[in-house]
C-alpha positions in Angstrom: 116.3 67.3 65.4 119.9 67.9 66.1 121.0 71.3 65.2 124.8 71.0 65.7 126.9 72.4 63.0 130.4 71.4 64.2 131.0 68.2 62.3 134.3 67.5 64.1 132.6 67.4 67.5 129.3 65.8 66.8 128.0 62.7 65.1 125.2 63.4 62.6 122.6 60.9 61.5 121.8 60.3 57.8 118.8 58.6 56.2 119.2 57.2 52.6 116.0 56.8 50.5 116.5 55.3 47.1 114.8 52.4 45.4 117.9 51.1 43.8 120.1 48.8 46.2 123.3 49.5 44.3 122.8 53.2 44.8 122.0 52.9 48.5 124.9 50.6 49.0 127.3 53.1 47.2 126.1 56.0 49.3 126.3 53.9 52.5 129.8 52.9 51.8 131.0 56.4 51.3 129.1 57.9 54.3 130.4 55.0 56.5 134.0 56.2 56.0 133.2 59.6 57.6 133.9 59.5 61.3 131.2 62.0 62.1 128.3 60.5 60.0 126.1 57.5 61.0 123.5 55.9 58.8 120.4 55.4 60.8 118.2 53.9 58.0 117.7 53.0 54.4 114.4 53.2 52.6 113.4 51.7 49.1 110.3 53.7 48.8 108.8 57.1 49.9 106.4 55.6 52.4 109.1 53.9 54.3 111.3 57.1 54.0 108.6 59.1 55.8 108.2 56.4 58.4 111.9 56.1 59.2 112.2 59.9 59.3 109.5 60.0 61.9 111.2 57.2 63.9 114.8 58.5 63.8 114.4 62.2 62.9 117.8 62.2 61.2 120.0 65.3 60.7 120.1 64.8 56.9 118.1 62.8 54.3 119.3 61.8 50.9 116.0 61.5 48.9 115.6 60.0 45.5 112.6 61.7 43.6 111.5 58.6 41.7 110.5 55.8 44.0 107.5 53.4 44.2 104.5 53.7 46.5 105.2 57.4 47.3 107.4 59.6 45.2 110.3 61.6 46.6 108.6 64.9 46.2 105.5 63.7 48.0 107.7 62.2 50.7 109.5 65.5 51.2 106.3 67.3 51.5 105.0 65.0 54.2 108.2 65.2 56.1 108.5 69.0 56.0 104.8 69.4 56.9 105.5 67.9 60.4 109.2 68.8 60.5 109.8 72.2 58.8 113.4 72.2 59.8 114.2 68.8 58.1 117.3 68.9 56.0 116.6 67.0 52.9 118.8 66.7 49.8 117.1 65.6 46.5 119.5 63.1 44.8 118.2 62.1 41.4 119.0 61.6 37.8 116.3 64.1 36.7 117.9 67.4 35.6 114.7 69.1 34.2 114.0 72.6 35.7 110.5 71.4 36.6 111.8 68.6 38.6 114.2 70.8 40.4 111.5 73.4 41.3 109.1 70.6 42.6 111.7 69.4 45.0 112.7 72.8 46.2 109.1 73.9 46.6 108.4 70.7 48.6 111.1 71.8 51.1 114.4 70.2 49.8 117.5 72.1 51.0 119.4 71.0 48.0 119.3 69.2 44.6 122.1 66.9 43.5 122.4 64.9 40.3 123.4 61.2 40.7 126.2 61.6 38.2 128.1 63.9 40.5 131.1 62.5 42.4 130.2 60.8 45.6 132.6 63.1 47.3 130.3 65.9 46.3 127.6 64.2 48.3 129.6 64.3 51.4 130.3 68.0 50.8 126.6 68.7 50.3 125.7 66.9 53.5 128.1 69.1 55.5 126.8 72.1 53.7 123.2 71.5 54.8 124.4 70.6 58.3 125.7 74.2 58.4 122.3 75.4 57.6 123.1 76.4 53.9 121.4 75.3 50.7 123.0 73.2 48.0 122.4 74.2 44.4 125.3 73.1 42.1 126.3 75.4 39.2 124.7 73.1 36.6 121.4 73.0 38.5 121.4 76.8 38.9 122.1 77.2 35.2 119.1 74.9 34.4 116.8 76.9 36.5 117.9 80.2 34.9 117.5 78.7 31.4 113.7 78.6 31.9 111.8 81.2 33.8 109.2 79.9 36.2 106.4 82.0 34.7 106.5 79.6 31.7 105.3 76.7 33.9 102.2 75.0 32.7 98.9 74.5 34.5 97.7 71.2 35.8 95.3 70.8 33.0 97.9 71.7 30.4 100.3 69.2 31.9 97.6 66.5 31.8 96.9 67.2 28.2 100.6 67.2 27.3 101.1 63.9 29.1 98.3 62.4 27.1 99.7 63.7 23.8 103.1 62.3 24.9 101.4 58.9 25.1 100.4 59.2 21.5 96.7 60.3 21.9 95.0 62.3 19.1 93.3 65.5 20.0 89.9 63.7 19.8 91.2 61.0 22.2 92.6 63.6 24.6 89.3 65.4 24.5 87.4 62.2 25.5 89.9 61.4 28.2 89.5 64.8 30.0 85.8 65.1 29.2 86.1 68.3 27.0 85.5 69.3 23.4 88.1 69.0 20.6 88.2 72.8 20.3 89.0 73.0 24.1 92.0 70.7 23.6 93.2 72.8 20.5 93.1 76.0 22.7 95.1 74.3 25.5 97.7 73.1 23.0 98.0 76.5 21.6 98.8 77.9 25.0 101.2 75.0 25.7 103.0 75.7 22.4 103.3 79.4 23.3 104.6 78.8 26.8 107.2 76.2 25.7 108.2 78.2 22.6 107.5 75.4 20.2 105.5 75.0 16.9 103.9 71.5 17.1 103.0 68.5 19.3 106.1 66.5 18.8 108.4 69.4 19.8 106.2 70.2 22.8 106.6 66.6 24.1 110.3 66.6 23.5 110.8 69.9 25.3 108.4 68.8 28.2 110.4 65.5 28.7 113.8 67.4 28.7 112.5 69.9 31.3 111.0 67.3 33.5 107.5 68.8 33.1 106.2 65.3 32.3 107.5 61.7 32.7 106.3 58.9 30.5 107.8 55.9 32.2 
């Protein structure tokens, strides 16, 4: 992978991964205006993003987190496993702290929200080209709002997702192969970690934080 940091003397290759054609077209149009940036590929799903990265080994990747076939976080993990120096920017509508942490843990060098100005995307690309990370103030604030120690276990997330789908405790217990009392204990732990009092509030907070997604 090219390691040049002087954007005035070198041309840098950018890969765009997003399942929405309009988003890809908008990003491509802005990037194309920059004399030192070239688009080497566009992917509409995570599998293709990984394949195109291996083929072109671009200098920067703009990676949506929610894509078909393979999600953005999983695509980042696959890429950074083989290319630990890959410079990947997560570009998404998700602003929950759990979504942010998942992307950063996977190896993303930055996290941008899609409602930011497109000029901010160019600035972010140049920032990671210099070897720095990109964490906008709004994203940093979101991370600070919820301490990482409050994260739920995989089992708790599974139960919370089932509750979010409207299942009763008995239905949740059947789905995970456990007793009703076990589900109640898990829910009690979930409520404590999220600082809530009931199932509805737990689901509301979990959705806002990006701990679960129901779509």
